C-alpha positions in Angstrom: 109.1 87.7 88.2 105.4 88.5 87.9 102.8 90.6 89.8 100.6 88.2 91.7 96.9 88.3 90.9 95.1 90.8 93.1 91.4 91.2 94.1 89.5 93.6 92.0 89.9 94.6 88.4 93.2 95.3 86.8 93.4 98.8 85.1 95.6 97.4 82.3 96.2 93.9 81.0 98.5 93.5 78.0 99.0 90.0 76.5 101.5 89.1 73.7 101.7 92.7 72.5 103.8 93.3 69.4 104.6 96.3 67.3 106.9 96.4 64.2 108.1 99.3 62.2 109.1 97.7 58.9 111.6 95.0 59.7 112.2 96.4 63.2 110.3 94.8 66.1 109.9 97.5 68.7 107.7 95.6 71.1 108.0 91.8 71.0 105.4 89.6 72.8 105.1 91.9 75.8 102.9 91.0 78.8 102.0 93.6 81.4 99.6 93.9 84.3 98.8 97.1 86.1 96.4 96.8 89.1 93.7 99.4 89.6 95.0 102.2 91.9 98.7 101.5 91.3 101.5 103.9 90.5 103.3 101.7 88.0 106.9 102.6 87.3 107.7 101.6 83.7 111.5 101.3 83.3 113.8 100.6 80.4 116.7 101.8 78.3 116.2 104.2 75.4 114.8 102.3 72.5 113.5 99.5 74.8 109.9 100.0 73.7 108.5 102.0 76.6 107.1 104.9 74.6 105.8 102.6 71.9 103.9 100.5 74.5 102.5 103.6 76.1 101.3 104.9 72.7 99.5 101.6 72.0 97.9 101.7 75.5 96.5 105.2 74.7 95.4 104.2 71.2 97.8 106.7 69.5 99.3 103.9 67.4 98.0 100.5 66.5 99.5 97.3 67.7 100.8 94.7 65.2 99.5 91.9 67.4 98.3 91.0 70.9 95.7 92.7 73.1 95.4 95.7 75.3 92.5 95.7 77.9 91.7 98.6 80.1 89.4 98.0 83.0 88.2 94.8 81.4 87.3 96.4 78.0 89.3 96.8 74.7 91.5 99.9 74.8 89.7 101.2 71.7 86.5 101.6 73.7 85.4 105.2 73.5 84.3 105.6 77.1 87.5 104.1 78.3 89.6 106.4 76.2 87.6 109.4 77.3 88.7 108.6 80.9 92.4 108.7 80.1 94.9 111.5 80.8 98.1 111.4 78.6 101.4 113.1 78.6 103.7 111.5 75.9 106.4 113.7 74.6 105.9 117.5 74.7 102.3 118.8 75.2 100.8 120.3 72.0 100.7 123.9 72.9 100.6 127.2 71.0 103.8 129.0 71.7 102.4 132.5 71.4 99.3 131.9 73.6 99.2 132.2 77.4 99.2 129.1 79.6 95.6 129.9 80.4 94.5 130.0 76.8 96.3 126.8 76.0 94.6 125.1 78.9 91.2 126.3 77.8 91.8 125.1 74.3 92.7 121.6 75.6 89.6 121.6 77.9 87.5 122.5 74.9 89.1 119.7 72.8 88.2 117.2 75.6 84.6 118.7 76.0 85.3 119.3 79.7 82.2 120.8 81.4 82.8 123.8 83.7 86.1 124.3 81.9 87.2 127.5 83.7 86.8 125.9 87.1 88.5 122.7 85.9 91.5 124.6 84.5 91.9 126.6 87.7 91.8 123.4 89.7 94.4 121.5 87.8 96.7 124.6 87.6 96.5 124.8 91.4 97.3 121.1 91.7 100.6 121.6 89.9 101.2 125.1 91.5 101.1 126.9 88.2 98.1 129.2 88.8 100.5 132.1 89.2 101.8 131.6 85.7 98.5 131.3 83.9 99.0 134.6 82.1 102.5 133.8 80.9 103.1 133.0 77.3 103.8 129.4 76.8 107.0 130.1 74.8 108.4 132.0 77.8 108.0 129.1 80.3 110.9 127.1 81.4 111.2 123.4 80.6 110.1 122.5 84.1 107.1 124.8 83.9 106.1 123.2 80.5 106.3 119.8 82.1 104.0 120.9 84.9 101.6 122.4 82.3 101.6 119.1 80.4 100.8 117.2 83.7 98.0 119.7 84.3 96.6 119.1 80.9 96.7 115.3 81.5 94.8 115.9 84.7 91.9 117.7 83.1 88.6 115.9 83.6 89.6 113.7 86.5 91.1 110.8 84.4 90.7 107.3 85.8 93.9 106.3 84.0 97.0 108.6 83.7 99.9 107.7 81.3 103.0 109.9 81.7 106.1 109.4 79.6 109.2 111.0 81.3 107.2 113.7 83.2 110.1 114.3 85.6 112.4 115.7 82.8 113.2 119.3 83.5 111.6 119.4 86.9 113.6 120.9 89.8 113.4 119.5 93.3 110.3 121.5 94.1 108.6 120.4 90.9 109.4 116.7 91.7 107.9 117.1 95.1 104.7 118.6 93.7 104.5 115.8 91.1 104.8 113.1 93.8 102.1 114.8 95.9 99.7 115.1 92.9 100.2 111.4 91.8 99.9 110.1 95.3 96.7 112.1 95.9 94.9 111.1 92.7 95.6 107.4 93.3 94.0 107.7 96.8 90.9 108.8 94.9 91.0 105.6 92.8 93.0 106.7 89.7 95.8 104.5 88.2 99.1 105.9 87.0 101.6 104.5 84.5 104.8 106.6 84.6 108.1 106.0 82.8 111.2 107.8 84.0 115.0 107.6 83.9 115.1 109.3 87.4 114.8 106.0 89.2 115.6 107.4 92.7 112.6 109.7 92.3 110.4 106.9 90.9 111.2 104.7 93.9 109.6 107.2 96.2 106.1 106.8 94.7 105.8 103.7 92.7 103.7 100.8 94.1 104.5 98.5 91.2 107.3 98.2 88.6 107.7 96.8 85.1 111.2 96.5 83.5 111.4 96.3 79.7 114.3 95.4 77.5 114.4 94.8 73.8 110.6 95.1 73.6 110.0 92.4 76.2 109.0 92.6 79.8 111.9 91.0 81.8 110.5 91.7 85.3 107.3 92.8 87.0 107.1 93.3 90.7 105.4 95.2 93.5 107.4 97.7 95.6 107.4 95.1 98.4 108.8 92.4 96.1 111.5 94.9 95.0 112.4 95.6 98.6 112.8 91.9 99.3 115.0 91.5 96.2 117.3 94.3 97.0 120.4 92.9 98.6 121.9 94.1 101.9 125.6 94.8 101.9 128.3 95.9 104.3 130.1 99.2 103.4 133.4 100.2 104.9 136.4 102.4 104.6 139.9 101.6 105.8 143.2 103.4 106.0 144.6 101.2 103.3 141.8 100.7 100.8 143.7 98.9 98.1 145.0 96.3 100.5 141.6 96.0 102.2 140.0 95.3 98.9 142.6 92.6 98.2 142.2 91.0 101.6 138.4 91.0 101.4 138.5 89.7 97.9 140.5 86.7 99.0 137.8 85.7 101.5 134.5 86.9 100.2 132.9 86.2 96.7 131.8 89.7 95.8 133.7 92.9 96.9 133.3 96.1 95.0 134.3 99.8 95.4 131.5 102.2 94.9 131.5 105.8 93.6 131.5 107.2 97.2 134.8 105.4 98.0 133.4 102.6 100.1 134.2 98.9 99.8 131.1 96.8 99.6 130.8 93.2 100.8 127.7 91.5 99.4 128.1 88.1 101.0 125.6 87.2 103.7 128.0 87.6 106.6 128.1 89.4 109.9 129.7 92.9 110.0 131.9 91.8 112.9 133.3 88.9 110.8 134.3 91.3 108.1 135.9 93.7 110.5 137.7 90.9 112.3 139.1 89.5 109.1 140.6 92.9 108.2 141.9 93.4 111.8 143.6 89.9 111.7 145.4 91.0 108.5 146.6 94.3 110.1 144.0 96.6 108.5 142.3 99.2 110.5 138.6 100.0 109.6 137.7 103.7 109.9 134.0 103.4 109.2 131.6 100.5 108.7 127.8 100.4 108.0 125.1 98.2 106.5 123.0 99.4 103.6 120.7 98.1 100.9 120.8 98.6 97.1 118.0 100.7 95.7 115.9 100.5 92.5 118.7 102.0 90.3 121.3 99.5 91.3 118.8 96.6 91.1 117.9 97.8 87.6 121.6 98.0 86.5 122.2 94.5 87.9 119.1 93.2 86.0 120.3 94.8 82.8 123.7 93.2 83.2 122.1 89.8 83.7 119.9 90.3 80.7 122.8 91.1 78.5 124.6 88.0 79.6 121.7 85.7 78.6 
């Protein structure tokens, strides 16, 4: 599945990208398209090639083959790279210095004009202005993640690349991050974000890329994902084991989920499922229709990929 061509320029176009470390092929013929203004959720298992791909996009490591184009120019272009904000792994901060001093050092490294005003602005964006005087080593993991995001936001980057920025964030931190990323894309920025917290990613992403074994196995818009996510009937009955047996004899896919509901995935009417149970002497105590989300879609896709 591929993202359809859209009007306007793509922020990122990757074609046949490869990266090998000795005999190990970390990224293998990857193609990727990120439209300008998108929040692109980049998803994959540990070791799938996500971070390696992001490092190549940012010019932190060289590709072995293929091309990376940013806004129609080679990703090595100095002006393009100057317009990028990056958070890959932990931010490089001095443990004994304050948050403020670390931010000012980063602003100086980036030659940010009006550095003090810019640092104040980005700290306010991530709600960290009250912690500016804290020593970095005394900050929690969640605070350090927000500091890293603030550093990536310095200079109003046109392209933001964030690798697992949700790690360590509490519910309030996740909400703040969602607001920040949504706001900057409204101003024309593009965001690539990788995360294992798929439920959180689903709240903000406009596009998705799913990578496995260094290859892109699916790209889609949020609308295409919504259309691909199956609807199912979820129910509970007084005799769940017998209900599962009876439903399994009639319908092709019946599963019990972690919440204790039986799910029927066949395209059938709810009343037909309930009637089938009733005709077999089983009383249904609760029934509802629902739809699988990004996490379940991803798990199903990984299972399919393993079976190929």
